[in-house]
N, C-alpha and C positions, 0 to 999 in steps of 0.2 A: 352461645345461649340464644338460639334463634326464636324460641317460643315464649321467652320471658320478657317482661317489661324492662327496658333499659333507661338509665338516665339520659337526658338529652346531651348532645355533644357540646362541651363548653367552648365559648369563644373568649377572646381577650376582654377583660373588663374595661368598660368605657369610663375611665376616670376623668373627672374635671381637673383643672390645673391645681386647685387647692389639695385635692386628694393625692395627686402625683407628687406634689411637694412634701406632703406628709409621709408618703411611702419612702421617698428619697431620704428624708430626715431620719426615719426609723432605721432604715438599712445602714445608713452612714453611722448612726449611733452604735449599732451592733459592731460594725467593722472597726471603728476607732476604739470602742470599749475592749474588744478582743485583742487588738494590737497592744493596748496598754496592759491587759492581763498577762499577755505573753512576756512583756518587759518585767512586770512585777514577779512573775514566776522565775525568770532568769536571775533576779536580784535576791531570790530566796524568801520573798514576802508571801508567796503562795506555796503551800506544801501539798504533798500527795499528787494525785493525777490532775491534769488540766487539759480538757479537750476544747479546742477553739472552733468557732462557727464560721470562720472567715471563708467567704465564697458561697455560703449557703443562705445568705441573709434574705433572699427573696421568698424562700419557702415559709419561714415563720411569719414574716410581715404580711405576705399575701394571704395566707390562710387565717391567721388570727385576727386580721382586720375585718373578717366576715363574721366573727363571733360576737356574742354579747357577754361582756365581762360581768361576772356575778351570777349569770344564769347558766352559761356553758362551762365546761371543764376541759382542762388540758393536762396531758401527762406525757412525759418524754423520757429519754435515756440520759446518759451522762453528759452529752454535749448540749447542755441546757441553758447556758447564759443567754444566748440569743432569743430563745423562746420567752424567757422571763422579761427581757427588754421589750420584745414585741407585744407583750401583754400589758405594757405600761407600768411595770414595777420600777421603783426608784433605783437608778444606777448606783447611788451611794450605798443602798442597803445590799445590793448584789455584790459590789466590790468589797464591802466590809465582810460579807460572808466568805468570799474567796480568800480573804486574808485572815480568816479565823477570828474575827473580832466580835465582841459582845453585841455590837450594834447591827450585826448582820441579820438578814431576813430570817435565818434559822438559828440566831443567837451564836453564830460561829461554830455550830456543831455539824453542819451539813457539808461545809466546804464547797468545792467546785461541783461535785456530782450529785449532791443530795439537798437541793434547795426547794423550799415549799412556800406557798402563800395561799392558804385556804381562803382568805379574804378575796383574792382574785380568782379563785377556782383553779389555781395552779398546783398540781399534786406531784411535783417532782419531775425531774432529777432522780434517776435510778441507775445504780452501778451494775446490776446484774443484767446481762444481755438478754433482752426480750421480756424481762419480768413485767415491764410497764404495759405490755399488750394485754396481759390477763388482768392487771389492776385497772386498766382503762375500761375493759369490758365490764368490770364490776362498777365503775363509775357510771357507765351507760345504763346498767341495770338499775342503779339508784335513781337516775333521771326518769326512767320508765316507771319504776315503782312509786316514786313520789309524784308522778304526773306533773312535773314542774316545767315541761317544755324544753328542757336543756338537752344539749348534745355534748358528746365527748370527742375530742380529737386525741388519738393515741399515736404518737410518733415513734417510729423505730427505723433502724438502718437496714441496708441490704444484707449485712451480716446477720443481724437478728432475724431476718425473714426466713432463715433456714432452721430456726429453733422450733422444737416440737410444740411448746405451749402456745405458740402463735396460732397453730391450726386447731388446737382444742378451743381456743378463744373464738376463732372464726365460726366454728360449728355451733357453739352456744349462742353467739350473737345473732346468727341467721335464724336459728330455731326460735329464738325469743323475740326476733325483730327489734334488736336493741338499737338505740339512737347513737351510733358510733361511726366516726370517720377514721379508718385505719390509714395512716400516712407512712409510706415507705420513703424515707429520704435516701435515695440511691445516689450516694456520692462516689460511686464506682469502685470503692475499695473497702472491704471488710478488714479492718486493721491494715494488713499489708497484702491481702489477697484480692485480686481483681474479681469482679462479679462473674465474668465468664469462666473463671477457673474454679469458682466455688459453688456455682448454681447451675443445676442441670437445666432448669428453665430460667433463663436470664431476663425474660420479659416479665418483670415482677408484678406488674399490674394484673397478670392472669392468675396469680396465686390463690385468689379466692373463688375461682370458677367452680371447682368441685363442691364448694359449699353454697353455690348459687349467689355469691356476693359479686356484684358487678364491679369492674375495675376500669380505671382510666389512667393513661400515661400523660404526664404534664411536663412542660418545659419549666423546670425548677429554677432556671436562671433568669426568668422573665416574670417580674412581680405582678404584672397585669394579667398574664396567662394563669398564674397561680391563683390570683383573686377570682378570675373567671371560673376556674374549676371549683374553687371554694364555694361560690354562689350556688352552683349546680349541686354539689355534694351536700351542703347544708339544707337546701330545699328538699332533696331526696330523703334525707335522714329525719328531718323535722316532720315530714308528712307521714311518718310511720311505716316507711317501706323497708326499714331495716338497715343494716350496715352497708357501707360502700368502701372501696379500697382505691386509694390514689397512690400512684408511683410518681414521685417527683424526681426527675432526672436533674441532678445537681452535681456539685464538685467541691471538694474541700482543698484549699490551697496549701494548708499546713499539713504536718504529719497527723497521724491518728490521734496522738496526744503530744504533749510537749517533749516527751522522751523518745519520740519516733523521728529518726532522720529521714524517713521516706525515701530510702534508696531503691525501692521497688518500682519507681517511675522516674522518668527523666525530667530535668529542669525545663527542657524544651516543651514537654507535654503540659506542664503546669502553666508556663508562660503563654502557650498557645491558647489555652482556655481563658486566661486573663485577658488576652488581647481580643479574642473573638466574642466572649460570652459574659464578661463581668456584669453582674446584675445592676450594680450601682452606676457604672459608666453607661450602660445601656439606657437606663432611665434618665440619666443626665442628658444624653443626646436627645431623647424625646422631649424633655422639658425645654431645651433650647429651641427645638423645632416648634414647640407650642408657644414660643414668644417670651419665655422666661429669660431675664437678663442674667449674664454671668455674675454680676454683682450680687444678685439675689441668692444665687446658688452658693457663692463664696461666703455670704453672710450666714447661711445655714452651716457650712463647713466650720466657720469660726466659732459659732455658738456650740456646736456639737463637741469640738475639741475642748472648749472651756468646761463643758459639762463633764467630760471624761476626766480632765485634770482635777476638777472639784471632787469627783467621786473617789479618785485615787488618794487625794490629800485627806479627805474625810476618813477613808479606811485606815490610812497610816497613823492618823492621830487618835483613833479610837482605841480604848483599852481591850486587852484580851479578856475572855470570860474568867470570872472568879472560879477557883478550884471546885467550890461547892456546886457549880452548875453541872458538873459531871453527873450529879444524882437527881437532877430535875428532869421532868418530861420523859422519864423512863418507865415503860410499861412492865409490870411484873406479873407473870402468870401464876395462878395458884393451882397446885396439883394435889 
Protein backbone atom coordinates (compact mmCIF):
# COMPACT_ATOMS: atom_id res chain seq x y z
CA UNK A 1 0.00 0.00 0.00
CA UNK A 2 2.65 2.54 -1.06
CA UNK A 3 0.43 5.55 -1.82
CA UNK A 4 -1.94 5.31 1.11
CA UNK A 5 -1.67 6.66 4.60
CA UNK A 6 -0.50 4.07 7.10
CA UNK A 7 -0.82 3.99 10.86
CA UNK A 8 2.46 4.70 12.62
CA UNK A 9 4.57 1.76 13.72
CA UNK A 10 3.63 0.81 17.28
CA UNK A 11 6.21 0.62 20.03
CA UNK A 12 5.99 -1.10 23.39
CA UNK A 13 3.76 0.77 25.79
CA UNK A 14 5.71 2.64 28.46
CA UNK A 15 3.79 1.54 31.53
CA UNK A 16 4.53 2.80 35.01
CA UNK A 17 4.93 0.34 37.87
CA UNK A 18 1.28 0.58 38.95
CA UNK A 19 0.03 -0.16 35.43
CA UNK A 20 2.40 -3.11 35.07
CA UNK A 21 1.16 -4.54 38.37
CA UNK A 22 -2.43 -4.15 37.21
CA UNK A 23 -1.69 -5.90 33.89
CA UNK A 24 0.00 -8.69 35.85
CA UNK A 25 -3.01 -9.03 38.17
CA UNK A 26 -5.48 -9.16 35.28
CA UNK A 27 -3.51 -11.76 33.32
CA UNK A 28 -3.00 -13.89 36.42
CA UNK A 29 -6.73 -13.68 37.22
CA UNK A 30 -7.55 -15.00 33.75
CA UNK A 31 -4.97 -17.81 34.07
CA UNK A 32 -6.15 -18.96 37.52
CA UNK A 33 -9.83 -18.57 36.60
CA UNK A 34 -9.40 -20.71 33.49
CA UNK A 35 -7.46 -23.37 35.39
CA UNK A 36 -10.31 -23.58 37.89
CA UNK A 37 -12.89 -23.69 35.07
CA UNK A 38 -10.98 -26.65 33.62
CA UNK A 39 -11.20 -28.41 36.98
CA UNK A 40 -14.94 -27.74 37.31
CA UNK A 41 -15.48 -29.05 33.78
CA UNK A 42 -13.67 -32.25 34.75
CA UNK A 43 -15.96 -32.59 37.78
CA UNK A 44 -19.05 -32.25 35.57
CA UNK A 45 -20.09 -28.87 36.98
CA UNK A 46 -19.67 -27.17 33.58
CA UNK A 47 -21.52 -28.73 30.66
CA UNK A 48 -21.33 -28.37 26.90
CA UNK A 49 -18.23 -26.92 25.29
CA UNK A 50 -15.56 -25.04 27.22
CA UNK A 51 -12.68 -23.25 25.48
CA UNK A 52 -9.92 -22.00 27.76
CA UNK A 53 -7.84 -18.84 27.23
CA UNK A 54 -4.66 -20.09 28.94
CA UNK A 55 -1.60 -18.68 27.15
CA UNK A 56 -3.45 -15.85 25.38
CA UNK A 57 -3.98 -13.57 28.38
CA UNK A 58 -1.80 -10.70 27.11
CA UNK A 59 -4.08 -10.16 24.09
CA UNK A 60 -7.32 -9.31 25.90
CA UNK A 61 -5.60 -7.44 28.74
CA UNK A 62 -3.35 -5.38 26.45
CA UNK A 63 -6.11 -4.42 24.02
CA UNK A 64 -9.04 -3.86 26.35
CA UNK A 65 -7.00 -1.75 28.76
CA UNK A 66 -6.88 0.86 25.98
CA UNK A 67 -10.68 1.02 25.66
CA UNK A 68 -13.28 3.07 27.52
CA UNK A 69 -15.79 0.78 29.25
CA UNK A 70 -19.34 1.93 28.55
CA UNK A 71 -18.31 3.89 25.46
CA UNK A 72 -16.59 1.24 23.35
CA UNK A 73 -17.82 -2.26 22.53
CA UNK A 74 -16.24 -5.71 22.38
CA UNK A 75 -17.38 -8.88 20.65
CA UNK A 76 -15.62 -12.22 20.40
CA UNK A 77 -16.01 -15.91 19.63
CA UNK A 78 -16.53 -18.84 21.95
CA UNK A 79 -13.18 -18.48 23.81
CA UNK A 80 -14.66 -15.59 25.73
CA UNK A 81 -14.07 -15.90 29.49
CA UNK A 82 -10.73 -14.08 29.34
CA UNK A 83 -12.21 -11.16 27.44
CA UNK A 84 -14.96 -10.72 30.01
CA UNK A 85 -12.48 -10.77 32.87
CA UNK A 86 -10.26 -8.25 31.05
CA UNK A 87 -13.29 -5.97 30.75
CA UNK A 88 -13.66 -5.91 34.53
CA UNK A 89 -16.72 -8.15 34.79
CA UNK A 90 -17.16 -9.88 38.17
CA UNK A 91 -15.54 -13.38 38.15
CA UNK A 92 -18.38 -14.68 40.34
CA UNK A 93 -20.98 -13.84 37.69
CA UNK A 94 -18.86 -15.43 34.95
CA UNK A 95 -18.25 -18.64 36.92
CA UNK A 96 -21.95 -18.81 37.80
CA UNK A 97 -22.73 -18.56 34.10
CA UNK A 98 -20.26 -21.31 33.24
CA UNK A 99 -21.97 -23.61 35.73
CA UNK A 100 -25.45 -22.72 34.44
CA UNK A 101 -26.67 -20.93 37.56
CA UNK A 102 -29.43 -18.33 37.79
CA UNK A 103 -26.94 -15.80 39.20
CA UNK A 104 -24.84 -16.00 36.04
CA UNK A 105 -24.27 -12.93 33.90
CA UNK A 106 -26.74 -14.34 31.32
CA UNK A 107 -28.99 -16.04 33.92
CA UNK A 108 -27.34 -19.40 33.26
CA UNK A 109 -28.66 -19.54 29.69
CA UNK A 110 -25.49 -18.65 27.81
CA UNK A 111 -22.99 -21.01 29.40
CA UNK A 112 -19.34 -20.89 28.38
CA UNK A 113 -19.78 -19.69 24.79
CA UNK A 114 -22.61 -17.14 24.88
CA UNK A 115 -22.12 -14.62 27.67
CA UNK A 116 -23.14 -10.97 27.40
CA UNK A 117 -22.96 -7.79 29.42
CA UNK A 118 -24.58 -4.90 27.57
CA UNK A 119 -23.85 -2.72 30.61
CA UNK A 120 -20.12 -3.18 29.94
CA UNK A 121 -20.47 -3.03 26.15
CA UNK A 122 -19.59 -6.73 25.87
CA UNK A 123 -21.69 -8.39 23.16
CA UNK A 124 -20.65 -12.06 23.40
CA UNK A 125 -19.46 -14.91 23.14
CA UNK A 126 -20.55 -16.50 19.80
CA UNK A 127 -20.43 -20.18 18.91
CA UNK A 128 -20.66 -19.81 15.13
CA UNK A 129 -17.16 -19.45 13.71
CA UNK A 130 -16.67 -15.96 12.29
CA UNK A 131 -20.23 -14.77 12.99
CA UNK A 132 -18.99 -12.18 15.47
CA UNK A 133 -17.03 -10.37 12.74
CA UNK A 134 -20.21 -9.34 10.92
CA UNK A 135 -21.98 -8.55 14.18
CA UNK A 136 -19.01 -6.44 15.31
CA UNK A 137 -19.19 -4.55 12.03
CA UNK A 138 -22.81 -3.81 12.90
CA UNK A 139 -21.76 -2.55 16.33
CA UNK A 140 -19.23 -0.25 14.65
CA UNK A 141 -21.98 1.02 12.34
CA UNK A 142 -24.07 1.81 15.42
CA UNK A 143 -21.17 3.81 16.91
CA UNK A 144 -20.83 5.81 13.69
CA UNK A 145 -24.59 6.28 13.23
CA UNK A 146 -25.08 7.43 16.82
CA UNK A 147 -21.94 9.62 16.66
CA UNK A 148 -21.09 8.45 20.17
CA UNK A 149 -17.30 8.36 19.61
CA UNK A 150 -17.13 4.64 20.42
CA UNK A 151 -15.08 1.98 18.67
CA UNK A 152 -15.65 -1.76 18.42
CA UNK A 153 -13.07 -4.51 18.84
CA UNK A 154 -14.07 -7.71 17.06
CA UNK A 155 -11.91 -10.69 17.96
CA UNK A 156 -11.67 -13.82 15.85
CA UNK A 157 -9.20 -16.65 15.38
CA UNK A 158 -6.87 -17.79 12.63
CA UNK A 159 -9.44 -20.42 11.65
CA UNK A 160 -12.26 -17.90 11.41
CA UNK A 161 -10.05 -15.68 9.24
CA UNK A 162 -10.79 -18.06 6.34
CA UNK A 163 -14.57 -17.58 6.58
CA UNK A 164 -16.33 -15.73 3.78
CA UNK A 165 -18.43 -13.37 5.93
CA UNK A 166 -15.19 -11.90 7.30
CA UNK A 167 -14.38 -10.41 3.89
CA UNK A 168 -17.90 -9.16 3.29
CA UNK A 169 -17.54 -7.33 6.60
CA UNK A 170 -14.12 -5.94 5.65
CA UNK A 171 -15.54 -4.52 2.43
CA UNK A 172 -18.46 -2.79 4.11
CA UNK A 173 -16.35 -1.47 7.01
CA UNK A 174 -13.83 0.19 4.71
CA UNK A 175 -16.49 1.55 2.34
CA UNK A 176 -18.28 3.22 5.24
CA UNK A 177 -15.12 3.99 7.28
CA UNK A 178 -16.52 2.23 10.31
CA UNK A 179 -14.75 2.56 13.68
CA UNK A 180 -13.70 -1.08 14.15
CA UNK A 181 -10.50 -2.86 15.13
CA UNK A 182 -10.47 -6.37 13.69
CA UNK A 183 -8.28 -8.58 15.88
CA UNK A 184 -7.08 -11.97 14.65
CA UNK A 185 -5.95 -13.99 17.67
CA UNK A 186 -3.54 -16.24 15.82
CA UNK A 187 -2.91 -19.01 18.33
CA UNK A 188 -1.36 -21.12 15.54
CA UNK A 189 -4.05 -23.83 15.36
CA UNK A 190 -7.57 -23.70 13.90
CA UNK A 191 -8.99 -26.48 16.06
CA UNK A 192 -6.38 -29.09 15.10
CA UNK A 193 -5.00 -27.66 11.87
CA UNK A 194 -1.93 -25.43 11.88
CA UNK A 195 -2.12 -22.04 10.15
CA UNK A 196 0.38 -22.91 7.41
CA UNK A 197 -1.67 -26.01 6.48
CA UNK A 198 -4.99 -24.15 6.32
CA UNK A 199 -4.12 -20.67 5.01
CA UNK A 200 -2.69 -19.88 1.59
CA UNK A 201 -1.58 -16.50 3.02
CA UNK A 202 -0.38 -17.26 6.54
CA UNK A 203 0.68 -13.67 7.29
CA UNK A 204 -2.80 -12.89 8.45
CA UNK A 205 -2.27 -9.17 9.05
CA UNK A 206 -2.24 -8.80 5.24
CA UNK A 207 -5.77 -10.16 4.89
CA UNK A 208 -7.33 -6.69 4.70
CA UNK A 209 -5.02 -5.26 2.04
CA UNK A 210 -7.31 -5.86 -0.94
CA UNK A 211 -9.97 -3.85 0.93
CA UNK A 212 -7.45 -1.05 1.72
CA UNK A 213 -7.51 -1.96 5.41
CA UNK A 214 -4.06 -1.52 6.96
CA UNK A 215 -2.74 -4.38 9.04
CA UNK A 216 -0.15 -4.84 11.78
CA UNK A 217 1.43 -7.97 13.22
CA UNK A 218 1.93 -7.86 16.98
CA UNK A 219 3.65 -10.06 19.58
CA UNK A 220 0.58 -11.31 21.40
CA UNK A 221 2.67 -12.83 24.20
CA UNK A 222 3.93 -9.40 25.36
CA UNK A 223 1.21 -7.36 27.08
CA UNK A 224 3.13 -4.08 26.66
CA UNK A 225 3.61 -4.69 22.92
CA UNK A 226 -0.12 -5.42 22.66
CA UNK A 227 -1.04 -2.25 24.55
CA UNK A 228 1.33 -0.23 22.32
CA UNK A 229 -0.42 -1.56 19.21
CA UNK A 230 -3.81 -0.91 20.81
CA UNK A 231 -2.93 2.76 21.35
CA UNK A 232 -2.07 3.16 17.65
CA UNK A 233 -5.15 1.24 16.48
CA UNK A 234 -7.59 3.12 18.73
CA UNK A 235 -6.14 6.48 17.64
CA UNK A 236 -6.46 5.50 13.95
CA UNK A 237 -10.05 4.30 14.26
CA UNK A 238 -11.31 7.10 16.54
CA UNK A 239 -9.97 9.72 14.12
CA UNK A 240 -12.38 8.51 11.43
CA UNK A 241 -9.86 6.73 9.19
CA UNK A 242 -11.85 3.53 9.09
CA UNK A 243 -11.03 -0.01 10.17
CA UNK A 244 -7.67 -1.51 11.06
CA UNK A 245 -6.58 -5.14 11.31
CA UNK A 246 -4.29 -6.49 14.02
CA UNK A 247 -2.82 -9.97 13.92
CA UNK A 248 -1.83 -11.00 17.43
CA UNK A 249 0.70 -13.86 17.35
CA UNK A 250 -0.19 -15.88 20.44
CA UNK A 251 -0.47 -19.50 21.57
CA UNK A 252 -2.96 -21.60 23.50
CA UNK A 253 -1.48 -24.10 25.92
CA UNK A 254 -4.56 -26.31 26.21
CA UNK A 255 -6.53 -28.08 23.50
CA UNK A 256 -9.03 -26.27 21.28
CA UNK A 257 -11.70 -27.14 23.84
CA UNK A 258 -11.82 -29.37 26.91
CA UNK A 259 -12.63 -32.37 24.69
CA UNK A 260 -9.49 -31.92 22.55
CA UNK A 261 -6.42 -34.00 23.58
CA UNK A 262 -4.28 -31.84 21.20
CA UNK A 263 -2.36 -34.78 19.72
CA UNK A 264 -1.57 -32.74 16.60
CA UNK A 265 1.37 -31.09 18.38
CA UNK A 266 4.06 -32.32 20.73
CA UNK A 267 4.32 -31.68 24.46
CA UNK A 268 7.80 -30.34 23.76
CA UNK A 269 6.36 -27.66 21.47
CA UNK A 270 3.94 -26.45 24.14
CA UNK A 271 6.59 -26.54 26.86
CA UNK A 272 9.01 -24.61 24.67
CA UNK A 273 6.50 -21.77 24.26
CA UNK A 274 5.80 -21.77 28.01
CA UNK A 275 9.51 -21.58 28.79
CA UNK A 276 10.38 -18.87 26.26
CA UNK A 277 7.29 -16.72 25.83
CA UNK A 278 4.81 -17.06 28.70
CA UNK A 279 3.13 -13.61 28.97
CA UNK A 280 2.75 -13.70 32.76
CA UNK A 281 6.29 -14.86 33.51
CA UNK A 282 7.61 -12.32 31.00
CA UNK A 283 5.91 -9.43 32.80
CA UNK A 284 6.89 -10.82 36.21
CA UNK A 285 10.57 -10.62 35.23
CA UNK A 286 10.08 -7.01 34.10
CA UNK A 287 8.39 -6.15 37.39
CA UNK A 288 11.32 -7.56 39.36
CA UNK A 289 13.74 -5.60 37.17
CA UNK A 290 11.66 -2.47 37.89
CA UNK A 291 12.24 -2.97 41.62
CA UNK A 292 9.02 -4.74 42.63
CA UNK A 293 9.68 -7.12 45.52
CA UNK A 294 8.85 -10.82 45.29
CA UNK A 295 6.60 -10.41 48.36
CA UNK A 296 4.45 -7.86 46.52
CA UNK A 297 4.06 -10.21 43.56
CA UNK A 298 3.25 -13.14 45.86
CA UNK A 299 0.59 -11.01 47.57
CA UNK A 300 -1.11 -10.49 44.18
CA UNK A 301 -0.93 -14.24 43.51
CA UNK A 302 -2.53 -15.01 46.90
CA UNK A 303 -5.31 -12.47 46.39
CA UNK A 304 -6.09 -13.74 42.89
CA UNK A 305 -6.25 -17.36 44.04
CA UNK A 306 -8.66 -16.38 46.83
CA UNK A 307 -10.80 -14.44 44.33
CA UNK A 308 -11.06 -17.50 42.04
CA UNK A 309 -11.91 -19.84 44.95
CA UNK A 310 -14.59 -17.37 46.02
CA UNK A 311 -16.01 -17.30 42.48
CA UNK A 312 -16.11 -21.10 42.27
CA UNK A 313 -17.73 -21.41 45.71
CA UNK A 314 -20.30 -18.76 44.82
CA UNK A 315 -21.16 -20.59 41.59
CA UNK A 316 -21.55 -23.95 43.28
CA UNK A 317 -23.83 -22.52 45.98
CA UNK A 318 -26.16 -20.66 43.63
CA UNK A 319 -29.41 -22.34 42.47
CA UNK A 320 -30.07 -23.39 38.91
CA UNK A 321 -32.63 -21.34 36.96
CA UNK A 322 -36.32 -22.07 37.51
CA UNK A 323 -37.93 -24.07 34.65
CA UNK A 324 -40.03 -21.02 33.76
CA UNK A 325 -36.86 -19.16 32.78
CA UNK A 326 -36.86 -21.20 29.58
CA UNK A 327 -39.60 -18.90 28.30
CA UNK A 328 -38.19 -15.51 29.31
CA UNK A 329 -36.03 -13.27 27.11
CA UNK A 330 -37.04 -15.24 24.02
CA UNK A 331 -37.71 -13.21 20.87
CA UNK A 332 -40.64 -14.38 18.77
CA UNK A 333 -40.92 -13.30 15.16
CA UNK A 334 -44.36 -12.58 13.70
CA UNK A 335 -44.95 -13.73 10.16
